[in-house]
C-alpha positions as CSV (number, residue, x, y, z in Angstrom):
1,M,63.9,-12.0,-16.4
2,M,66.0,-11.2,-19.5
3,I,63.3,-12.8,-21.7
4,K,60.6,-10.6,-20.0
5,K,62.7,-7.5,-20.6
6,T,63.3,-8.4,-24.2
7,V,59.6,-9.0,-24.8
8,L,58.8,-5.8,-23.0
9,L,61.3,-3.9,-25.1
10,S,60.0,-5.4,-28.3
11,V,56.4,-4.7,-27.6
12,F,57.2,-1.2,-26.4
13,V,59.2,-0.4,-29.6
14,I,56.6,-1.8,-31.9
15,F,53.8,0.0,-30.1
16,S,55.8,3.2,-29.9
17,Y,56.7,3.1,-33.6
18,S,53.0,2.6,-34.5
19,M,52.1,5.6,-32.4
20,F,54.8,7.8,-33.8
21,S,54.5,6.7,-37.4
22,I,51.2,8.3,-38.2
23,K,52.1,9.8,-41.6
24,A,51.3,13.4,-42.4
25,A,51.7,12.4,-46.1
26,E,51.3,9.1,-47.8
27,N,54.5,9.5,-49.8
28,V,56.9,8.9,-46.8
29,D,59.3,6.3,-48.2
30,T,60.4,3.1,-46.6
31,E,63.9,4.3,-46.1
32,A,62.6,7.2,-44.0
33,E,60.5,4.8,-42.0
34,A,63.5,2.5,-41.4
35,S,65.5,5.6,-40.3
36,D,62.8,6.6,-37.8
37,K,62.6,3.0,-36.5
38,T,66.3,2.9,-35.9
39,L,66.1,6.2,-33.9
40,L,63.2,5.0,-31.9
41,T,64.8,1.7,-31.1
42,S,67.9,3.3,-29.8
43,L,65.8,5.8,-27.8
44,F,63.7,3.2,-26.2
45,T,66.7,1.0,-25.4
46,V,68.3,3.9,-23.5
47,V,65.0,4.8,-21.8
48,L,64.4,1.2,-20.6
49,K,68.1,1.0,-19.4
50,C,67.8,4.3,-17.5
51,F,64.4,3.6,-16.1
52,K,65.0,0.0,-15.3
53,D,64.6,0.6,-11.5
54,A,62.1,3.4,-11.8
55,D,58.7,3.5,-10.2
56,W,56.7,3.9,-13.4
57,G,53.6,4.8,-11.5
58,T,55.3,7.7,-9.7
59,C,57.1,8.9,-12.8
60,G,53.7,8.7,-14.7
61,E,52.2,10.9,-12.0
62,M,54.5,13.7,-13.2
63,L,52.7,13.7,-16.5
64,T,49.1,13.7,-15.1
65,V,49.1,15.6,-11.8
66,K,50.6,18.8,-10.3
67,Y,53.4,17.3,-8.3
68,D,55.8,18.7,-5.6
69,I,59.4,18.1,-6.8
70,S,60.6,18.4,-3.2
71,Q,59.2,14.9,-2.7
72,P,62.1,12.5,-3.1
73,K,60.0,10.1,-5.1
74,Y,59.8,12.6,-8.0
75,K,63.5,13.6,-7.8
76,A,64.4,10.0,-8.7
77,C,62.3,10.2,-11.9
78,T,64.1,13.4,-13.0
79,C,67.4,11.7,-12.4
80,H,66.2,8.7,-14.6
81,M,65.5,11.3,-17.3
82,A,68.9,12.8,-16.8
83,C,70.4,9.3,-17.3
84,A,68.7,9.1,-20.7
85,G,69.9,12.6,-21.6
86,D,73.5,11.5,-20.7
87,E,73.2,8.4,-22.7
88,L,71.8,10.2,-25.7
89,G,74.4,12.9,-25.6
90,L,71.8,15.6,-24.8
91,I,73.5,16.5,-21.5
92,N,77.2,17.1,-21.4
93,K,79.7,16.0,-18.6
94,N,79.1,19.4,-16.9
95,G,75.3,18.7,-16.6
96,E,74.4,21.2,-19.3
97,G,72.1,20.7,-22.2
98,V,73.5,20.1,-25.7
99,P,71.0,21.8,-28.1
100,A,73.2,20.8,-31.1
101,K,72.7,17.1,-30.3
102,F,68.9,17.6,-30.0
103,L,69.0,19.4,-33.4
104,E,70.9,16.4,-34.8
105,Y,68.2,14.0,-33.7
106,L,65.5,16.4,-35.0
107,N,67.2,16.5,-38.4
108,R,67.5,12.7,-38.5
109,T,63.8,12.3,-37.9
110,K,61.8,11.8,-41.1
111,N,58.2,11.7,-40.0
112,P,56.9,15.2,-40.7
113,S,54.4,15.2,-37.8
114,I,57.1,14.2,-35.2
115,K,59.7,16.5,-36.8
116,N,57.3,19.5,-36.5
117,E,56.7,18.7,-32.8
118,L,60.5,18.3,-32.1
119,Q,61.1,21.6,-34.0
120,V,58.7,23.4,-31.7
121,V,60.4,21.9,-28.6
122,Y,63.9,22.8,-30.0
123,D,62.8,26.4,-30.8
124,K,61.2,27.0,-27.4
125,C,63.3,24.9,-25.0
126,Q,66.9,24.8,-26.3
127,N,68.1,27.3,-23.7
128,V,66.6,25.7,-20.6
129,K,69.0,25.6,-17.6
130,G,69.1,23.7,-14.4
131,S,71.0,23.6,-11.1
132,D,72.1,20.1,-11.9
133,K,71.4,17.5,-14.6
134,C,68.3,16.1,-12.8
135,D,66.9,19.6,-12.4
136,L,67.7,20.4,-16.1
137,S,65.9,17.3,-17.2
138,E,62.8,18.2,-15.2
139,K,62.8,21.8,-16.5
140,F,63.3,20.6,-20.1
141,A,60.5,18.1,-19.8
142,I,58.1,20.7,-18.4
143,C,59.1,23.1,-21.2
144,A,58.7,20.4,-23.9
145,F,55.3,19.2,-22.7
146,T,54.1,22.8,-22.2
147,E,55.1,23.8,-25.8
148,S,54.0,20.5,-27.4
149,P,50.9,19.0,-25.9
150,A,50.9,16.4,-28.7
151,L,54.3,15.2,-27.5
152,K,53.0,15.1,-23.9
153,D,50.0,13.1,-25.0
154,R,52.2,10.6,-26.8
155,V,54.6,10.1,-23.9
156,T,51.7,9.8,-21.5
157,T,50.1,7.1,-23.5
158,L,53.5,5.3,-23.7
159,V,54.0,5.5,-20.0
160,Q,50.5,4.2,-19.3
161,T,51.1,1.3,-21.7
162,V,54.3,0.4,-19.9
163,M,52.6,0.6,-16.5
164,K,49.9,-1.8,-17.7
165,M,52.5,-4.2,-19.2
166,K,54.5,-4.2,-15.9
167,Q,51.3,-5.1,-14.0
168,K,50.9,-8.3,-15.9
């Protein structure tokens, strides 16, 4: 089982990096690429940890269909997102968003295309509030995907890839 998870993580990170590393300019240096790889690796490690027991199919539905959050199956997905937010320092111990931490990640991102998308999300979604950390995570994701369809497309593709890999 550990080998499967390690292989899954490795493939996921490599695939994700290849998706996110489309260069807006050919002069992006290797140090910048290494920095982005490090950020992505830590992000995906946290995501896989927090979503280890998730129903990826159900969580994937949240990206592709109009869903009813009152259904318990979706609430679990938003709480998996909150776990990732906690782990990354994007949600504080009171269940509130930490825009400064998001900005820190944005500033550490070197890829111009991704940086631009994250800037849009930061500008439009930094003041999102929720009744608890799970609700906050859902509302932030809705805001982020509404404001950045490119980000939503990338995440949707990644979730679909993970679902296919888990089926094998």
